[in-house]
PyMOL commands that place a pseudoatom at each C-alpha (Angstrom):
pseudoatom trace, name=CA, resn=MET, resi=1, chain=A, elem=C, hetatm=0, pos=[51.017, 112.757, 131.744]
pseudoatom trace, name=CA, resn=LYS, resi=2, chain=A, elem=C, hetatm=0, pos=[52.605, 115.777, 133.503]
pseudoatom trace, name=CA, resn=ILE, resi=3, chain=A, elem=C, hetatm=0, pos=[50.631, 119.322, 133.385]
pseudoatom trace, name=CA, resn=LEU, resi=4, chain=A, elem=C, hetatm=0, pos=[53.162, 122.465, 133.338]
pseudoatom trace, name=CA, resn=GLY, resi=5, chain=A, elem=C, hetatm=0, pos=[52.032, 126.239, 133.555]
pseudoatom trace, name=CA, resn=LEU, resi=6, chain=A, elem=C, hetatm=0, pos=[54.212, 128.755, 132.301]
pseudoatom trace, name=CA, resn=SER, resi=7, chain=A, elem=C, hetatm=0, pos=[54.064, 132.444, 133.409]
pseudoatom trace, name=CA, resn=ARG, resi=8, chain=A, elem=C, hetatm=0, pos=[56.603, 135.705, 133.389]
pseudoatom trace, name=CA, resn=ASP, resi=9, chain=A, elem=C, hetatm=0, pos=[55.812, 135.676, 137.564]
pseudoatom trace, name=CA, resn=GLY, resi=10, chain=A, elem=C, hetatm=0, pos=[58.575, 134.916, 139.601]
pseudoatom trace, name=CA, resn=ALA, resi=11, chain=A, elem=C, hetatm=0, pos=[58.651, 131.799, 142.301]
pseudoatom trace, name=CA, resn=GLU, resi=12, chain=A, elem=C, hetatm=0, pos=[57.235, 133.362, 144.877]
pseudoatom trace, name=CA, resn=SER, resi=13, chain=A, elem=C, hetatm=0, pos=[53.894, 134.338, 142.822]
pseudoatom trace, name=CA, resn=HIS, resi=14, chain=A, elem=C, hetatm=0, pos=[53.760, 130.556, 141.414]
pseudoatom trace, name=CA, resn=ARG, resi=15, chain=A, elem=C, hetatm=0, pos=[53.659, 129.384, 145.330]
pseudoatom trace, name=CA, resn=LYS, resi=16, chain=A, elem=C, hetatm=0, pos=[50.936, 131.750, 146.203]
pseudoatom trace, name=CA, resn=PHE, resi=17, chain=A, elem=C, hetatm=0, pos=[49.183, 130.699, 143.023]
pseudoatom trace, name=CA, resn=ILE, resi=18, chain=A, elem=C, hetatm=0, pos=[49.432, 127.031, 143.764]
pseudoatom trace, name=CA, resn=ALA, resi=19, chain=A, elem=C, hetatm=0, pos=[48.394, 127.270, 147.406]
pseudoatom trace, name=CA, resn=GLU, resi=20, chain=A, elem=C, hetatm=0, pos=[45.244, 129.524, 146.744]
pseudoatom trace, name=CA, resn=HIS, resi=21, chain=A, elem=C, hetatm=0, pos=[44.118, 127.163, 143.780]
pseudoatom trace, name=CA, resn=GLY, resi=22, chain=A, elem=C, hetatm=0, pos=[45.418, 123.958, 145.659]
pseudoatom trace, name=CA, resn=LEU, resi=23, chain=A, elem=C, hetatm=0, pos=[47.283, 122.949, 142.208]
pseudoatom trace, name=CA, resn=LYS, resi=24, chain=A, elem=C, hetatm=0, pos=[49.039, 119.874, 144.097]
pseudoatom trace, name=CA, resn=ASP, resi=25, chain=A, elem=C, hetatm=0, pos=[49.431, 117.903, 140.497]
pseudoatom trace, name=CA, resn=MET, resi=26, chain=A, elem=C, hetatm=0, pos=[50.802, 120.733, 138.329]
pseudoatom trace, name=CA, resn=THR, resi=27, chain=A, elem=C, hetatm=0, pos=[54.381, 122.415, 137.911]
pseudoatom trace, name=CA, resn=LEU, resi=28, chain=A, elem=C, hetatm=0, pos=[54.242, 126.464, 137.724]
pseudoatom trace, name=CA, resn=LEU, resi=29, chain=A, elem=C, hetatm=0, pos=[57.903, 126.984, 135.480]
pseudoatom trace, name=CA, resn=VAL, resi=30, chain=A, elem=C, hetatm=0, pos=[58.983, 130.720, 135.701]
pseudoatom trace, name=CA, resn=ASP, resi=31, chain=A, elem=C, hetatm=0, pos=[60.116, 132.465, 132.419]
pseudoatom trace, name=CA, resn=GLU, resi=32, chain=A, elem=C, hetatm=0, pos=[60.410, 136.209, 133.646]
pseudoatom trace, name=CA, resn=LYS, resi=33, chain=A, elem=C, hetatm=0, pos=[62.154, 137.007, 130.441]
pseudoatom trace, name=CA, resn=GLY, resi=34, chain=A, elem=C, hetatm=0, pos=[59.643, 135.279, 128.389]
pseudoatom trace, name=CA, resn=LYS, resi=35, chain=A, elem=C, hetatm=0, pos=[62.055, 133.238, 126.519]
pseudoatom trace, name=CA, resn=VAL, resi=36, chain=A, elem=C, hetatm=0, pos=[60.143, 130.282, 126.350]
pseudoatom trace, name=CA, resn=ALA, resi=37, chain=A, elem=C, hetatm=0, pos=[56.500, 131.908, 125.749]
pseudoatom trace, name=CA, resn=LYS, resi=38, chain=A, elem=C, hetatm=0, pos=[58.484, 133.561, 122.511]
pseudoatom trace, name=CA, resn=LEU, resi=39, chain=A, elem=C, hetatm=0, pos=[59.012, 129.961, 121.340]
pseudoatom trace, name=CA, resn=TYR, resi=40, chain=A, elem=C, hetatm=0, pos=[55.672, 129.162, 121.465]
pseudoatom trace, name=CA, resn=ASP, resi=41, chain=A, elem=C, hetatm=0, pos=[54.256, 132.854, 120.255]
pseudoatom trace, name=CA, resn=ALA, resi=42, chain=A, elem=C, hetatm=0, pos=[52.610, 133.488, 123.577]
pseudoatom trace, name=CA, resn=ASP, resi=43, chain=A, elem=C, hetatm=0, pos=[54.841, 136.147, 124.687]
pseudoatom trace, name=CA, resn=HIS, resi=44, chain=A, elem=C, hetatm=0, pos=[52.768, 139.687, 124.172]
pseudoatom trace, name=CA, resn=PHE, resi=45, chain=A, elem=C, hetatm=0, pos=[54.274, 141.803, 121.462]
pseudoatom trace, name=CA, resn=LEU, resi=46, chain=A, elem=C, hetatm=0, pos=[54.202, 145.115, 123.684]
pseudoatom trace, name=CA, resn=LEU, resi=47, chain=A, elem=C, hetatm=0, pos=[53.750, 144.170, 127.403]
pseudoatom trace, name=CA, resn=PRO, resi=48, chain=A, elem=C, hetatm=0, pos=[55.991, 142.202, 129.556]
pseudoatom trace, name=CA, resn=VAL, resi=49, chain=A, elem=C, hetatm=0, pos=[53.408, 139.824, 130.100]
pseudoatom trace, name=CA, resn=SER, resi=50, chain=A, elem=C, hetatm=0, pos=[52.693, 136.580, 128.402]
pseudoatom trace, name=CA, resn=LYS, resi=51, chain=A, elem=C, hetatm=0, pos=[49.127, 135.998, 126.781]
pseudoatom trace, name=CA, resn=ARG, resi=52, chain=A, elem=C, hetatm=0, pos=[46.761, 132.533, 127.552]
pseudoatom trace, name=CA, resn=VAL, resi=53, chain=A, elem=C, hetatm=0, pos=[48.032, 129.928, 125.344]
pseudoatom trace, name=CA, resn=TYR, resi=54, chain=A, elem=C, hetatm=0, pos=[47.130, 126.362, 125.974]
pseudoatom trace, name=CA, resn=LEU, resi=55, chain=A, elem=C, hetatm=0, pos=[48.879, 123.713, 124.554]
pseudoatom trace, name=CA, resn=ILE, resi=56, chain=A, elem=C, hetatm=0, pos=[49.192, 120.097, 124.612]
pseudoatom trace, name=CA, resn=VAL, resi=57, chain=A, elem=C, hetatm=0, pos=[52.644, 118.634, 123.827]
pseudoatom trace, name=CA, resn=ASP, resi=58, chain=A, elem=C, hetatm=0, pos=[52.972, 114.893, 122.835]
pseudoatom trace, name=CA, resn=GLN, resi=59, chain=A, elem=C, hetatm=0, pos=[55.850, 112.740, 124.114]
pseudoatom trace, name=CA, resn=LYS, resi=60, chain=A, elem=C, hetatm=0, pos=[58.101, 113.427, 120.876]
pseudoatom trace, name=CA, resn=MET, resi=61, chain=A, elem=C, hetatm=0, pos=[57.539, 117.231, 121.832]
pseudoatom trace, name=CA, resn=ASN, resi=62, chain=A, elem=C, hetatm=0, pos=[55.146, 117.902, 119.113]
pseudoatom trace, name=CA, resn=VAL, resi=63, chain=A, elem=C, hetatm=0, pos=[52.615, 120.250, 119.627]
pseudoatom trace, name=CA, resn=ILE, resi=64, chain=A, elem=C, hetatm=0, pos=[49.296, 118.457, 118.865]
pseudoatom trace, name=CA, resn=TYR, resi=65, chain=A, elem=C, hetatm=0, pos=[46.984, 120.884, 120.441]
pseudoatom trace, name=CA, resn=ARG, resi=66, chain=A, elem=C, hetatm=0, pos=[47.306, 124.897, 120.693]
pseudoatom trace, name=CA, resn=LYS, resi=67, chain=A, elem=C, hetatm=0, pos=[44.667, 127.608, 121.547]
pseudoatom trace, name=CA, resn=ASP, resi=68, chain=A, elem=C, hetatm=0, pos=[45.468, 131.022, 121.799]
pseudoatom trace, name=CA, resn=MET, resi=69, chain=A, elem=C, hetatm=0, pos=[42.751, 132.610, 124.324]
pseudoatom trace, name=CA, resn=GLY, resi=70, chain=A, elem=C, hetatm=0, pos=[44.743, 136.369, 124.236]
pseudoatom trace, name=CA, resn=PHE, resi=71, chain=A, elem=C, hetatm=0, pos=[44.004, 136.948, 128.245]
pseudoatom trace, name=CA, resn=GLY, resi=72, chain=A, elem=C, hetatm=0, pos=[40.868, 135.301, 128.453]
pseudoatom trace, name=CA, resn=LEU, resi=73, chain=A, elem=C, hetatm=0, pos=[40.136, 131.278, 129.854]
pseudoatom trace, name=CA, resn=LEU, resi=74, chain=A, elem=C, hetatm=0, pos=[39.551, 128.547, 127.443]
pseudoatom trace, name=CA, resn=PRO, resi=75, chain=A, elem=C, hetatm=0, pos=[35.787, 127.928, 128.207]
pseudoatom trace, name=CA, resn=ASP, resi=76, chain=A, elem=C, hetatm=0, pos=[35.323, 124.429, 129.911]
pseudoatom trace, name=CA, resn=GLN, resi=77, chain=A, elem=C, hetatm=0, pos=[39.368, 124.071, 130.135]
pseudoatom trace, name=CA, resn=THR, resi=78, chain=A, elem=C, hetatm=0, pos=[39.686, 121.051, 131.898]
pseudoatom trace, name=CA, resn=GLN, resi=79, chain=A, elem=C, hetatm=0, pos=[36.858, 119.133, 129.654]
pseudoatom trace, name=CA, resn=THR, resi=80, chain=A, elem=C, hetatm=0, pos=[37.788, 120.555, 126.468]
pseudoatom trace, name=CA, resn=LEU, resi=81, chain=A, elem=C, hetatm=0, pos=[41.889, 120.001, 127.361]
pseudoatom trace, name=CA, resn=LEU, resi=82, chain=A, elem=C, hetatm=0, pos=[41.029, 116.328, 128.460]
pseudoatom trace, name=CA, resn=GLY, resi=83, chain=A, elem=C, hetatm=0, pos=[38.845, 115.425, 125.147]
pseudoatom trace, name=CA, resn=GLU, resi=84, chain=A, elem=C, hetatm=0, pos=[41.652, 117.096, 122.974]
pseudoatom trace, name=CA, resn=ILE, resi=85, chain=A, elem=C, hetatm=0, pos=[43.866, 114.546, 125.124]
pseudoatom trace, name=CA, resn=ASP, resi=86, chain=A, elem=C, hetatm=0, pos=[41.274, 111.542, 124.535]
pseudoatom trace, name=CA, resn=ARG, resi=87, chain=A, elem=C, hetatm=0, pos=[41.052, 112.333, 120.649]
pseudoatom trace, name=CA, resn=HIS, resi=88, chain=A, elem=C, hetatm=0, pos=[44.804, 112.145, 120.195]
pseudoatom trace, name=CA, resn=LEU, resi=89, chain=A, elem=C, hetatm=0, pos=[45.266, 109.206, 122.127]
pseudoatom trace, name=CA, resn=HIS, resi=90, chain=A, elem=C, hetatm=0, pos=[42.711, 107.093, 119.668]
for i in range(1, 90): cmd.bond("trace and resi %d" % i, "trace and resi %d" % (i + 1))
show_as sticks, trace
zoom trace
């Protein structure tokens, strides 16, 4: 399993975020122009920022879980996401 994060922030911002939060097993991708965010309906309609959208994508690239939190965090995000992954594996 691979965990990816996507943000419109630049690479240097990503490096600082990874170091600050100790995210050794997570890859953060740069999407400065918001092209990927638009594909997943995560781009803000007016501001040059992305909303916080949680996605779980299976090996066939099908979105099996999607939760749009606007700019908030998913409550109990780790447990919620692991629960959804487990639910789809069984």
